[in-house]
C-alpha positions, 0 to 999 in steps of 0.5 A: 500500500502506498501509505502504511498508516491508511491501507484501507482503500475502501475508506470514505471520499469526502461524499461519504462513498467509498472508492471501491463502492464506486468502482463497483457501481459503475462496473460490477466485473471490475474484481475480473479486471486483467492488469497484466498480460498471461504471457510471461514475456510480456506480464512486466511490461503490461504491469508497467503499461497498466501503471503508466495509464493508472498514472494518466487517470489519477494526473486527469482527476487530480487536475480536474480537483484542482480546477473545479474544487470537485468532490473525490466521488464525482471526479472518480466516477468520471475517470471510470468512464474514460476510455483509458480506465480499462487499460489501466491497473484498476487497483493502483489507480484507486490507491494512488487517487486516494493517497494523493487526495488524504495526503495532500496538505503534506504532499504541497508542504513538503514540495514547497521546499524544492521549487521556486516559486509559490505553488499557486504559480505553478501550472496546474498540469505540472503542480499535479504531476509533483503532487502525484510523483511526490506521493509515490516517493513519500508513501510508496517505498516499493517503487524505486525513486528511479522509476518514480522521478522517470515516470512523473517526467514521462507524464509532464512530456505527455501533459505538460508544457514545452520544457515542462519535464525538466522541471518535474525532474530537478523537482523530483531528483531534490525530493528524493534526495531528501525523503530516500536519502539512503536509497539514492546515496547507494544508486549514485555510489 
């Protein structure tokens, strides 16, 4: 789980509806969603692709929430209707979206130490990417820091401004040194 203190992804959203119940409501067969191909050679790539799609959907959801101040429940329902939802790792999507939502204040407070301007002056897309990648860096030690940074950079290349990926890379690199010092040190040795 992303957050050791909040490992139950069935927790209540701000509307009192659990994320899991929202999935069941929109997609009764959601427990049958396959997250990786059966073939052994492509299984690893399939999981990575599904997680990448999950991150893209979380980016859309976080971005929408930032701009519209929407409730998590309505944002989640809209994401389930997204054409990419069936390509995503559903469990990881729910887990990451909920974790970003739960930790948004802590993420912004920590990120503010590594950016060169007030948070309000960040592009909403870059801010959303930093929240997502920051959440993975800070709360999910199972994902190597280099993977987290790479995924954040890839999201910025797809959805951000012209050189936004360079900014994302720099901020996430500084954040990784702060929150995963031993992992970064051993990787750079």
